[in-house]
N, C-alpha and C positions, 0 to 999 in steps of 0.2 A: 565375793572374793576380790581383793584389791588387784588393780591392773598390774602391779609389780610382778604378780605371779605369771602373767602372760607376756610381759615385756622382756623377761630375762633372756629368752632365746634370741629375740631381736637384738638386744644389747650385746649378747655374745658375738653375734655375726658382725655387728658394727665394729666391735673391738678387734676382731680377727682381721677384717678387711683393712682397717686403718693401720694395723701393725704390718700388714702385707704390702700396702701401697705407699705408706709414708715412712718417716724415719724409724728404723728398727729399734733405736735406743729410747724412743719416747714411751712414756706411760700416759694412760688416759683416766681422767676422773669423770665418771658418768653420774649424772644426776637425773633421776626419774621423778617427774612431777605429775600428780593427778589432781586436777581441779574438778570436783564432782560435777558430772553431767555437762561439763563445758569443754575441757581439753585434757589431753595427755601429752607429755613432752619428754624428750630425752635431750639433755645438754651434755656435750663432751668437751672437756677442757684439757689441753695438753701443756699448759704453761706452769712449770714448776712441779708437776706431779711426779712423785718419787716411786710410785707403784700404781698398778691398775686398781682403781677403787670404784665402787658403785654405791650410791646413796639414794634413799627413797624418801619422797615426801607425798604419801598417799592421801593426806587430808589437807593439801595446800589450798589456801584461799586465792581468789583471783588477784587480790592486792599483793600477796606474797609472791605469786608467780610473775606478776607484772614488774615488781621491784627487781626480781632476779633477771628478767629479760632486759630491763632498762640498763643493767650493768653490762650486758652484752652489747646492746645497741641503744643509745640514748633516745632514738626515735620512738621506742616502745613506750615511753612515758605518756605519749598521746594516743596509744592504741586503745580503741574502744571495746568494752566488753560486748557490746551489741555486734560489732564486727566479728569478734571471736565466736559468738553464739551462732552465727550463720554457718560456721564451719562444721557445726554438729550435724547439719543436714548432708554433709559431704565427707564422711569419715574416711572414704577411700583416698582422699587427697592429702598430701603431706606438704606442710609449710616448712621449708628447710633453708638453711643458710650457713655461711661460714664468715663470721665476723671476728677480726683479730685472731685470737687463739681459742675461739670457742665455735663448735659446730652444733647446730640444733636441728631437731626434728619435732614437729608439732602436728598433732592430728585432733580434729574435733571430736568431742565426746569421749566415751570410754568403751571402745569396741575392740575386744581382743583379737578378732579375726584379721584386723588390719595391722597387727604387730607380729607378723609371722617372720620366720627366717627368710623365706623367699622375698617378702616385702622389704626386709632390711637390705638385701642385695640390690633390689631395684632402686630403693631410695638412695643408697650409696652411689650407685652408678650415675643417677641424675645429679646428685650433689657434686661429684668429682667432675663431670662434664661441664657443669655450670660454674665451677670454681677454678677454671683453668688458670686464672691469674695468680691466685694464692698458691695453688699446687705447683704451678710452673715455676714460681719463685723458689720454692723449696728444692725442686729437682735441679734447677739451674745452679743454685748455690752449692748443692752437693757435688755436682759435676765439676764446678769451678775449683773446688777445694779437694777433689779426689786425690790429687798428687800428694797431698800431705796427710789426708785422713785414712787413705787405704794404700799402704806400701805395696810395691810390686813383690810378688812371690807367692808360693803355694800356701804359706801360713795364713794369708788373708784372702784366699780364693772365694770363700763363702761371702765375705763382705762385698767383694767385687761383683760376684754373681747377683747379689741382692740389688746393688746399685744399677746394674744393667737391666734387671727385671723391672725395677721401679720406673726407670727411664722409658723402656718400651711400653709399659702399661700406661704411663702418662701420654706418650706420643700417639698411641694407637688404640685407646680404650674403646672407641666406637667400632673397631674392627676385630681386635684380638681379645679373647676372654680367658679367664682362669689361668693366668701365668703361674707356673709352678715349677720348682726345681725337680729334676729327675736324674737320679744317679744311675750310671751304667758302668760296667767294667769292661776294659779292653784286655782280653787274654794275651794279645800279642805285645802288650806293653807292661808285662810283669803284673798283670791284674790291677793296673792303675784305675782308680775310680774317677770317672769324668762326670761333672755336673753340668747338664744342659738345662736350659729353660724351655719349657714346652707351652705354647699358647694354642688355644682352640681358635681356628680361623672361622669366624662367623660373618665375615664381610660379604655383602651383596653388591658391592660396587667398587670401582677404582682398582688401585694397585693390588690389594690383597685378594680381591675377587679374581683378578687376572692370574695371580699365582695359583689360586685354587683350580682354575680352569686348565691352565697350561702344564702345571707341575703337580697336579693332584694334592695340593697342600691343604688338606683338611686341618692339619696342625702345622704350626710354625716352630721350628727348632732354632734356638739361639744358643750358641756355645760361647760362654764368657771365659776368656783366658786372661788371668791376671799376670800377664807377661808383656815385655816390650817387643819381643820378637817371636813370631810364629815359626814353628818348624814344619818341615814337609810332613812329618808324622801327624801333626795337629790337623792339617788339611785332609790327609788321607783318611784319618779316622772319621771325620765328619762326613766325607763323601760316602764312605762305606756304611755309615749309620743311616743315611737317607734311604728310606724304603717307600714303596707305593702306599703302604698302609698308613703312613704318617704324612709324607710329603717328600718331594724330590728337589726341593730348594731350601737351603739353610743359610744361616748367618753366623759368622764368627766375629766376636768383638774382643779386641785387645787394647793395650794401653796407648800405643803410639801408631802413627801411620806406618805402613810396611813398605819396604824397598821394592823397586821394580821387579827384582828377581823373584820375590815371593808371589807377586801378582802374576808373573809369567808362569810360574809353576802351577798356580791355581787354574790358569787358562789351559795348561797342558792336561790337567785332570779333567777339566770340563770337556775337552776334545776326546779324551780317552773314553769317557762315558757317552760319547756320541751326542753330546749336548743335551742329554736327556735328564741330567741332574746337575746342579751347580751350587756354588757357595759364594756369598758376597762378604768380603772382608771389610769390617768397620773398626773404628778406633774411638777412644774417648772424644777426640776432636770432632768426629762425625756426630756423636751423640749431642755434644754441645751445640753444634750447628743446627741439628734438627729441633732441639728444644727452643732455640732462638726463633726458628721458622714458625713453630707451633705457637709460641707466645705472641707472634705478630698476627696470628689468626689464620695462618695458611696450613695446608695439608703437608705434613712432613713426609708422608709416604711418597710424594712426588720426588723428593730428594733421593729416596731409594730407587725409584724407577729410573731416574737419570743415570745414577751410578751403575745400575744393573745393565742398562742399555749400552753404556760406555764399555762395560766389561765384555758384553757379548759382541759388540762391534770390533773389539780388539782381537777376536779369534782369527 
């Protein structure tokens, strides 16, 4: 049975994660190559693709595969078949990379068990962590042009929520997992639907581990508000939504830095809850600063720690 039968689920997961973490408007062309007894590969190209496509080359020769990879990266012209054959002894390892506008995953031999959905998630995480420069450029570009591409207002709240989710995922991929939108309804606000982003806090060190220990934040709630000004109701709703089962510290992100009066009201709520739960207010400007910090190779969560300490000291 051709490997394409086994790689479909892997390819599906790769496509889903890329749509989730990168530009939502992009489409992906997937090419699956199988060089008999030598290598199996998935190439994903997002340059000019008008819809999601998947193509199979189950009987590719080494020369055909090498020619295709050389178009991705010219250095492959000198890649030895003997070197590739050594990978057949280690099918559990993945050769992966991000060159230009093509992402590739290559495994030695034809071993279906190493093309599972779970392995796809693992491989994508390794790829994204190792490709911070390329991914960071994309996130930075989107944030820099958000003022024009995502107008303020409820009509574009889903686009704004996605941008905030992608930025948080890029910034904290090592600590926060499974970022997903979650819709909740506020009965006291005429049944208005609120879209939060919920991350699983899997961190074992640093700022996010401290939040888990002090504020039982097994999950991290991020409320994205596509508005220039937060209302008192926005803050009250998030404070009331924080529960021990999820976490007692949340984040609210809006388009512009907030006036002192808004931060003062936030501190009042913090005191009213006996400092047992709290909310940190962020803006697009904060996201841009954190991305710049991350792209310089530093931990952007320390930026949050500093601002959280400043908030608490102001009580």
